[in-house]
C-alpha positions as CSV (number, residue, x, y, z in Angstrom):
1,M,26.0,89.4,-10.6
2,S,24.2,92.1,-8.7
3,F,21.5,94.2,-10.3
4,G,20.4,97.8,-9.8
5,K,17.2,99.4,-11.3
6,A,17.5,102.0,-14.0
7,G,14.5,103.3,-15.7
8,R,12.0,100.4,-16.0
9,G,14.4,97.5,-15.9
10,L,17.3,95.9,-14.0
11,I,20.8,96.7,-15.1
12,P,23.9,94.7,-14.2
13,T,26.2,96.5,-11.8
14,L,29.2,94.4,-12.7
15,G,30.7,93.3,-15.9
16,P,31.3,89.7,-17.0
17,R,33.2,87.4,-14.6
18,G,36.8,88.5,-14.3
19,A,36.2,92.0,-15.7
20,A,37.2,95.0,-13.7
21,P,34.3,96.7,-11.9
22,A,32.9,99.9,-13.3
23,L,34.2,103.1,-11.9
24,A,31.7,105.6,-10.3
25,G,30.9,108.8,-12.2
26,P,29.5,112.2,-11.3
27,R,26.0,110.9,-10.6
28,E,27.3,108.2,-8.2
29,W,29.3,110.8,-6.2
30,A,26.3,113.1,-6.1
31,A,24.2,110.2,-4.9
32,L,26.7,109.6,-2.1
33,A,26.2,113.2,-0.9
34,V,22.5,112.4,-0.5
35,L,23.1,109.0,1.2
36,V,25.2,110.8,3.8
37,L,22.3,113.0,4.9
38,P,20.5,110.2,6.9
39,V,23.8,109.4,8.6
40,V,24.3,113.0,9.5
41,L,20.7,113.2,10.7
42,I,20.9,110.2,13.0
43,S,24.3,111.4,14.4
44,V,22.9,114.8,15.1
45,D,19.9,113.3,16.8
46,M,22.1,111.1,19.1
47,T,24.5,113.9,20.0
48,V,21.9,116.7,20.5
49,L,19.8,114.6,22.9
50,G,22.8,114.3,25.3
51,F,23.1,118.0,25.5
52,A,19.3,118.4,26.1
53,V,19.4,116.1,29.1
54,P,19.7,118.9,31.7
55,Q,16.8,120.9,30.3
56,L,14.7,117.8,29.7
57,S,15.3,116.7,33.2
58,E,14.2,120.1,34.6
59,E,11.0,120.3,32.6
60,L,9.8,116.7,32.4
61,R,11.3,115.5,35.7
62,P,12.0,111.9,34.5
63,S,13.2,109.3,37.0
64,A,16.7,107.8,36.6
65,G,15.1,104.8,34.8
66,Q,12.9,106.9,32.6
67,L,15.9,109.1,31.6
68,L,17.9,106.0,30.6
69,W,15.0,104.7,28.6
70,I,14.6,108.1,26.8
71,I,18.3,107.9,25.9
72,D,18.7,104.3,24.9
73,I,15.3,102.9,23.8
74,Y,15.9,104.4,20.3
75,G,19.1,102.3,19.9
76,F,17.5,99.2,21.3
77,I,14.5,99.3,18.9
78,L,16.8,100.2,16.1
79,A,19.1,97.2,16.9
80,G,16.2,94.8,17.1
81,L,14.8,95.8,13.7
82,L,17.9,96.4,11.7
83,I,18.3,92.8,10.5
84,T,14.7,92.6,9.4
85,M,14.8,96.0,7.7
86,G,18.1,95.2,5.9
87,S,16.6,92.0,4.5
88,L,13.3,93.8,3.7
89,G,15.3,96.4,1.7
90,D,17.0,93.6,-0.3
91,R,13.5,92.4,-1.3
92,V,11.3,95.5,-1.8
93,G,14.1,97.9,-2.9
94,R,16.6,99.8,-0.7
95,R,15.7,103.2,-2.1
96,R,12.0,102.6,-1.5
97,L,12.6,101.6,2.1
98,L,14.8,104.7,2.6
99,M,12.0,107.0,1.4
100,V,9.4,105.4,3.6
101,G,11.7,105.5,6.6
102,S,12.6,109.1,6.1
103,A,8.9,110.2,6.1
104,A,8.2,108.1,9.2
105,F,11.3,109.6,10.9
106,G,10.0,113.1,10.3
107,G,6.6,112.3,11.9
108,A,8.1,110.7,15.0
109,S,10.4,113.7,15.4
110,L,7.3,116.0,15.6
111,L,5.8,113.8,18.3
112,A,9.1,113.8,20.3
113,A,9.5,117.6,20.0
114,F,6.1,118.2,21.7
115,A,6.1,115.3,24.1
116,P,4.3,116.5,27.3
117,T,5.5,113.7,29.6
118,P,8.5,111.3,29.9
119,E,6.3,108.4,28.9
120,V,5.3,110.1,25.6
121,L,8.9,110.9,24.9
122,V,9.9,107.3,25.4
123,V,7.2,106.2,22.9
124,A,8.3,108.9,20.4
125,R,11.9,107.7,20.8
126,A,10.8,104.1,20.2
127,L,9.0,105.2,17.0
128,L,12.1,107.0,15.9
129,G,14.0,103.7,16.4
130,V,11.5,101.9,14.1
131,A,11.9,104.5,11.4
132,G,15.7,104.8,11.9
133,A,16.0,101.0,11.4
134,S,15.0,101.5,7.8
135,L,17.5,104.3,7.1
136,M,20.8,102.9,8.2
137,P,21.0,99.6,6.3
138,S,19.5,101.3,3.2
139,T,22.2,103.9,3.0
140,L,25.1,101.6,3.4
141,S,23.7,98.9,1.1
142,L,22.9,101.4,-1.6
143,L,26.5,102.6,-1.3
144,R,27.8,99.1,-1.6
145,N,25.9,98.6,-4.9
146,T,26.8,102.1,-6.2
147,F,30.6,101.9,-5.8
148,L,31.9,98.7,-7.2
149,D,35.7,99.4,-7.3
150,A,37.3,98.5,-4.0
151,R,39.3,101.7,-3.6
152,Q,36.4,104.0,-4.6
153,R,34.2,102.1,-2.2
154,L,36.5,102.5,0.7
155,L,36.7,106.2,0.0
156,A,32.9,106.4,-0.2
157,I,32.6,104.5,3.1
158,A,35.1,106.9,4.6
159,I,32.9,109.8,3.5
160,W,29.8,108.0,4.7
161,A,31.4,107.2,8.1
162,S,32.6,110.8,8.4
163,G,28.9,111.8,8.2
164,F,28.6,110.4,11.8
165,S,31.4,112.7,13.0
166,A,30.2,115.6,11.0
167,G,26.7,115.2,12.4
168,A,28.2,114.9,15.9
169,A,30.2,118.1,15.3
170,L,27.2,120.0,14.0
171,G,24.8,118.6,16.7
172,P,26.4,120.3,19.7
173,I,26.8,123.7,17.9
174,L,23.3,123.7,16.4
175,G,21.8,122.1,19.5
176,G,23.6,124.4,21.9
177,W,22.2,127.4,20.0
178,L,18.7,126.0,20.0
179,L,18.8,125.1,23.7
180,E,20.0,128.6,24.6
181,H,17.1,130.2,22.6
182,F,14.3,127.6,22.6
183,S,13.0,124.6,24.6
184,W,14.6,121.1,24.5
185,G,11.9,120.0,22.0
186,S,13.6,122.1,19.3
187,V,16.4,119.5,19.0
188,F,14.0,117.1,17.4
189,L,12.6,119.7,15.0
190,I,16.0,120.1,13.2
191,N,15.3,116.6,11.7
192,L,12.5,118.0,9.5
193,P,14.6,120.0,7.0
194,V,17.0,117.1,6.5
195,M,14.1,114.7,5.9
196,A,12.7,117.1,3.3
197,L,16.1,117.1,1.4
198,I,16.2,113.3,1.5
199,L,12.6,113.0,0.1
200,V,13.4,115.4,-2.7
201,F,16.8,114.4,-3.9
202,V,17.0,110.6,-3.3
203,P,14.5,109.9,-6.2
204,L,16.5,112.1,-8.5
205,L,20.0,110.9,-7.8
206,V,19.9,107.4,-6.2
207,R,19.2,104.4,-8.4
208,E,17.0,101.7,-6.9
209,S,18.7,98.4,-6.2
210,R,17.5,95.1,-4.7
211,D,18.3,91.4,-4.7
212,P,17.0,90.1,-8.1
213,R,16.5,86.7,-6.4
214,P,15.2,87.6,-3.0
215,G,13.2,84.6,-2.1
216,R,10.4,84.8,0.4
217,M,10.6,86.7,3.7
218,D,10.6,84.1,6.6
219,L,8.2,85.5,9.2
220,P,9.3,83.2,12.0
221,S,12.8,84.5,11.5
222,V,11.5,88.1,11.8
223,V,9.8,87.2,15.1
224,L,12.8,85.3,16.4
225,S,15.1,88.2,15.7
226,M,13.0,90.5,17.7
227,A,12.4,87.9,20.4
228,T,16.1,87.4,20.7
229,M,17.0,91.1,20.9
230,L,14.4,92.5,23.3
231,P,14.7,90.0,26.2
232,A,18.5,90.0,26.0
233,V,18.7,93.8,26.0
234,Y,16.1,94.0,28.9
235,G,18.2,91.5,30.9
236,I,21.4,93.4,30.3
237,K,19.9,96.7,31.2
238,K,18.3,95.5,34.4
239,L,21.3,93.5,35.5
240,A,23.4,96.7,35.0
241,T,21.0,99.0,36.9
242,E,19.7,96.7,39.7
243,G,22.3,94.0,40.1
244,L,21.9,90.2,40.0
245,A,18.2,89.2,40.1
246,V,16.1,86.3,38.9
247,V,13.9,88.1,36.3
248,P,16.6,90.0,34.4
249,A,19.0,87.0,34.5
250,A,16.2,84.7,33.2
251,S,15.3,87.3,30.5
252,L,18.9,87.3,29.3
253,V,19.1,83.5,29.2
254,V,15.8,83.4,27.2
255,G,17.1,86.0,24.7
256,L,20.4,84.0,24.2
257,A,18.4,80.7,23.8
258,L,16.1,82.3,21.2
259,G,19.2,83.7,19.5
260,A,20.6,80.2,19.2
261,V,17.3,79.0,17.7
262,F,17.4,81.9,15.2
263,V,20.9,81.1,14.1
264,R,20.1,77.4,13.6
265,R,17.0,78.4,11.5
266,Q,19.1,80.6,9.3
267,L,21.6,77.8,8.6
268,V,18.9,75.5,7.2
269,L,16.7,78.0,5.3
270,E,17.0,78.3,1.6
271,D,16.2,82.1,1.9
272,P,17.6,83.1,5.3
273,L,16.9,86.5,6.9
274,I,20.7,86.9,7.3
275,D,23.6,85.0,5.8
276,V,25.1,83.4,8.9
277,D,27.9,82.1,6.7
278,L,29.3,85.6,6.5
279,F,30.6,85.1,10.1
280,R,32.8,82.3,8.8
281,S,35.0,85.1,7.5
282,R,37.5,86.2,10.2
283,V,37.7,89.7,8.8
284,F,33.9,90.1,8.8
285,S,33.5,88.7,12.4
286,V,36.3,90.8,13.9
287,A,35.1,93.9,12.1
288,V,31.6,93.5,13.5
289,V,32.8,92.9,17.1
290,T,35.2,95.8,16.8
291,N,32.5,98.2,15.7
292,L,30.4,97.2,18.6
293,M,33.2,97.7,21.1
294,I,34.2,101.1,19.7
295,V,30.7,102.5,19.7
296,F,29.9,101.0,23.1
297,S,32.6,103.2,24.6
298,L,32.3,106.2,22.3
299,V,28.6,106.8,22.7
300,A,28.9,106.3,26.5
301,S,31.6,109.0,26.6
302,L,29.3,111.5,24.9
303,F,26.6,110.6,27.4
304,F,28.6,111.4,30.5
305,L,30.9,114.1,29.0
306,T,28.0,116.4,28.0
307,Q,26.6,116.1,31.6
308,Y,30.0,116.7,33.1
309,L,30.7,119.8,31.1
310,Q,27.2,121.3,31.7
311,L,26.3,120.2,35.2
312,V,29.7,119.7,36.9
313,L,31.7,122.5,35.3
314,G,28.8,124.8,34.5
315,V,29.6,125.2,30.8
316,S,26.7,126.3,28.6
317,P,25.4,123.9,26.0
318,M,26.9,125.7,23.0
319,R,30.3,126.1,24.7
320,A,30.2,122.4,25.7
321,G,29.8,121.7,22.0
322,Y,32.8,123.7,21.1
323,V,34.9,121.7,23.7
324,L,34.0,118.5,21.9
325,L,34.2,119.9,18.4
326,P,38.0,119.4,17.8
327,G,37.7,115.7,18.5
328,L,34.8,115.3,16.1
329,V,36.6,117.2,13.4
330,L,39.7,115.0,14.0
331,S,37.4,112.0,13.6
332,V,36.4,113.2,10.1
333,L,40.0,113.8,9.1
334,A,41.0,110.4,10.5
335,S,38.4,108.7,8.3
336,F,40.2,110.0,5.1
337,V,43.7,109.3,6.4
338,A,42.7,105.7,7.1
339,V,42.0,105.3,3.4
340,R,45.6,106.1,2.6
341,A,47.0,104.1,5.5
342,A,45.1,101.0,4.4
343,R,47.0,101.0,1.1
344,R,50.4,100.6,2.9
345,L,49.7,98.9,6.3
346,S,47.8,95.8,7.4
347,L,44.3,95.8,8.9
348,A,45.8,94.6,12.2
349,T,48.3,97.5,12.4
350,V,45.8,100.3,11.5
351,I,42.9,99.1,13.5
352,G,44.9,98.0,16.5
353,S,46.9,101.3,16.6
354,A,43.7,103.3,16.3
355,L,42.1,101.5,19.2
356,V,45.1,102.2,21.4
357,V,44.7,105.9,20.6
358,T,41.1,105.7,21.7
359,A,42.0,103.9,24.9
360,S,44.5,106.5,25.7
361,G,41.8,109.1,25.4
362,F,39.8,107.4,28.1
363,A,42.9,107.2,30.3
364,V,43.2,111.0,30.0
365,L,39.6,111.5,31.3
366,V,40.6,110.0,34.6
367,F,42.3,113.3,35.4
368,A,39.1,115.4,35.0
369,S,38.5,117.7,37.9
370,A,35.2,118.3,39.8
371,N,36.0,121.9,40.8
372,D,38.5,123.3,38.3
373,T,36.7,124.4,35.1
374,A,39.8,125.3,33.1
375,T,41.5,121.9,33.8
376,G,38.3,120.0,33.3
377,V,37.7,121.6,29.9
378,A,41.3,120.9,28.8
379,V,41.2,117.3,29.9
380,V,37.9,116.7,28.1
381,A,39.1,118.4,24.9
382,V,42.3,116.3,24.8
383,G,40.7,113.0,26.0
384,F,37.7,113.2,23.6
385,G,40.0,114.2,20.8
386,L,42.0,111.0,21.1
387,I,38.8,108.9,21.5
388,A,37.2,110.3,18.4
389,T,40.4,110.2,16.3
390,G,41.0,106.5,17.0
391,A,37.4,105.7,16.4
392,G,37.4,107.5,13.0
393,F,40.4,105.5,11.9
394,A,39.1,102.2,12.9
395,E,35.5,102.4,11.8
396,T,36.3,103.4,8.2
397,L,38.3,100.1,7.8
398,T,35.9,97.9,9.7
399,N,32.9,99.1,7.7
400,G,34.9,98.7,4.5
401,A,35.9,95.1,5.5
402,I,32.3,94.2,6.3
403,M,30.9,95.4,3.0
404,S,33.7,93.9,1.0
405,A,33.1,90.5,2.5
406,A,29.4,90.5,1.4
407,P,28.1,89.8,-2.1
408,P,26.3,92.9,-3.5
409,R,22.9,91.2,-3.7
410,R,23.0,90.6,0.1
411,A,24.3,94.1,0.8
412,G,21.2,95.0,2.8
413,A,21.6,92.1,5.1
414,A,25.3,92.6,5.6
415,S,24.9,96.3,6.3
416,A,22.2,95.5,8.7
417,I,24.6,93.3,10.7
418,S,27.1,96.1,10.7
419,E,24.5,98.7,11.8
420,T,23.1,96.3,14.4
421,A,26.5,96.1,16.0
422,Y,26.8,99.8,15.8
423,E,23.4,100.6,17.3
424,L,23.5,97.8,19.9
425,G,27.0,99.0,20.9
426,G,25.7,102.5,21.4
427,A,22.6,101.5,23.3
428,L,24.5,99.1,25.5
429,G,27.2,101.7,26.1
430,V,24.6,104.1,27.6
431,A,22.8,101.3,29.4
432,V,25.8,99.5,30.9
433,L,28.5,102.2,31.3
434,G,25.8,104.8,32.0
435,S,24.4,102.5,34.7
436,V,27.9,101.9,36.1
437,L,28.3,105.6,36.3
438,T,24.9,106.0,38.0
439,G,25.7,103.3,40.5
440,F,29.0,104.9,41.5
441,Y,27.4,108.3,41.6
442,Q,24.6,107.1,43.9
443,S,27.0,105.2,46.2
444,G,29.3,108.2,46.3
445,L,26.6,110.7,47.2
446,A,26.3,110.3,51.0
447,G,24.1,112.3,53.2
448,V,24.8,116.1,53.2
449,E,24.3,118.1,56.4
450,D,21.0,120.1,56.6
451,V,19.6,118.5,53.5
452,P,16.3,116.7,54.1
453,A,15.9,113.1,53.1
454,P,13.4,113.7,50.3
455,A,15.8,116.1,48.6
456,M,18.7,113.6,49.0
457,E,16.6,110.9,47.5
458,R,15.8,113.1,44.5
459,A,19.5,114.1,44.2
460,R,20.7,110.5,44.1
461,E,18.5,109.7,41.1
462,T,20.4,111.8,38.6
463,L,22.9,114.6,38.5
464,G,20.2,116.8,36.9
465,G,17.9,115.9,39.8
466,A,20.6,117.0,42.2
467,A,20.9,120.3,40.5
468,N,17.1,120.8,40.7
469,A,17.0,119.8,44.3
470,A,19.9,122.2,45.1
471,A,18.2,125.0,43.4
472,D,15.0,124.4,45.3
473,L,16.9,124.3,48.6
474,G,19.0,127.3,48.0
475,G,21.5,128.7,50.5
476,T,24.4,126.8,52.0
477,A,22.6,123.5,52.1
478,G,21.8,123.7,48.4
479,G,25.4,124.7,47.6
480,D,26.8,121.8,49.7
481,L,24.4,119.3,48.0
482,L,25.5,120.4,44.5
483,D,29.2,120.2,45.4
484,A,28.8,116.7,46.8
485,A,26.8,115.6,43.7
486,R,29.5,117.0,41.3
487,T,32.2,115.3,43.2
488,A,30.3,112.0,43.2
489,F,29.6,112.2,39.5
490,T,33.2,113.0,38.6
491,G,34.4,110.0,40.6
492,G,32.0,107.8,38.8
493,M,33.2,109.2,35.5
494,H,36.7,108.2,36.4
495,V,35.8,104.6,37.1
496,T,33.7,104.5,33.9
497,S,36.6,105.8,31.8
498,V,38.9,103.1,33.1
499,I,36.3,100.4,32.2
500,A,35.9,101.9,28.7
501,A,39.7,102.0,28.2
502,L,39.9,98.3,29.1
503,I,37.1,97.4,26.7
504,V,38.8,99.3,23.8
505,L,42.2,97.7,24.6
506,T,40.6,94.3,24.5
507,A,39.3,95.2,21.0
508,A,42.9,96.3,20.0
509,V,44.4,93.0,21.1
510,Q,41.7,91.1,19.2
511,A,42.5,93.0,16.1
512,W,46.2,92.5,16.3
513,V,45.9,88.8,17.0
514,L,43.1,87.8,14.5
515,L,43.8,90.2,11.6
516,R,47.6,90.1,11.4
517,K,47.6,88.3,8.1
518,E,44.6,90.2,6.5
519,T,44.8,93.0,3.9
520,A,42.7,96.1,4.0
521,P,39.8,96.6,1.6
522,A,41.7,99.2,-0.4
523,A,44.5,96.8,-1.0
524,E,42.4,93.9,-2.2
525,G,43.4,92.3,-5.5
526,Q,41.2,90.8,-8.1
527,R,37.5,90.6,-7.4
528,D,35.3,87.7,-8.2
529,G,32.1,88.0,-10.3
530,D,30.0,89.2,-7.4
531,G,32.4,91.9,-6.6
532,A,33.3,90.6,-3.2
533,S,36.6,89.4,-2.0
534,A,37.6,85.9,-3.1
535,A,38.1,85.0,0.5
536,R,34.5,85.6,1.5
537,P,32.3,82.8,2.7
538,R,30.6,80.9,-0.1
539,E,27.0,81.7,-0.8
540,R,24.4,79.0,-0.4
541,S,23.4,77.4,-3.7
542,R,19.8,77.9,-4.7
543,G,17.7,75.1,-5.8
């Protein structure tokens, strides 16, 4: 039995063993609206930053490495801390952790908005990652313990997941308007009103919940989880950007070795930081991996499409947002259609088909043009529309499957695993696919006649650097340099899109093969006393 806090005591969130779970009422649906706000906030933050890259590059003049760190350190720190924060929320209270994290997120946003140098912005983004790590598992785990009926919970998860797409749709429009009227720092200031709403309404509408038998927090496990994530991520990033080398390869090996130690420790602890037994469930494992693969490619597409629209085609930030808007709206609609589809079709059919749609979107991007604005805009609108539609379909069911596989008292840890895959996928998408794109861009940008070596070196760092170098040169030489840079970037985008399509198709095959006999969360039958599927892994007995 799981417990939520109401008033001064703990109330059971489920009836006696065998009884049907309680249906959510008006307060629970109002609480859902509040719990979606942090999701929208983080999605806006991720999307807006991509649109701010050109202005940010012009004012702060970051190197290629600094720019990648500005983009992805947020996701790396978030991924490294999510497991710890999810477990901490189970122990101290998920609502309490959400409140603390919201206040910290607002403070870090202020620092980022007024960062005077690339180094300060990297630090601010890291602090945003620390604060954000407390937001994501808190929202999903509170939702898990608020909606106990399987069908209501899947609908709630669809609404929660649509917050990502809604935020991504709002981000380009709002961010584009801000960037056309204010400096790039304004994209971080939009976090503050959302934080204020969260701090006011969460205490009023959201009931506290936590694990009634949390056990002690194992500090060595906390250290091991961070020691696993950071060296592994560093190694992957350096191998992607600099090629095979001793230090990054050794760092990756160390991270993987520490990860093995971490897993072994969780298996023997009475109070583990995460319940590794959850991965014995095929549905849970496949859902987590699928989430990682989807976000890996989706976030990478936003990273290079925003630059392509603005720096290659010359589209303004706001109009670039309008180009991506149809896809993001389709993603929201797909989340709700997935709820109905899940009642009639198997998980393998819905998820596998959705991933094929996403892969076809990346295939469309191969036809993007470097010098035809109308064709380029049409290709991006269609390609990204397919990418986002497939992702919206798949993620609703994968998140529902993850939360249905976990007992309510461990909802924080389970949601942390889900969000770790999500954030790590996004960060790796930018680091790996972004680095692949950068590598092909740099190799494709050969010497341009009448352009001095220092300007060429600067142009090879980033497409934004090429635009700045071309503007400084002016004349025919500047125009030739910019044309060459645009062609090289578009060619790199074509290769990156092919790689992303193959990744998503791999996820589709995995889903079809491994989930062909599994039912969707909305179609699940009788629940056990903990409200989780009867097929979930057994919990450890407690002494």
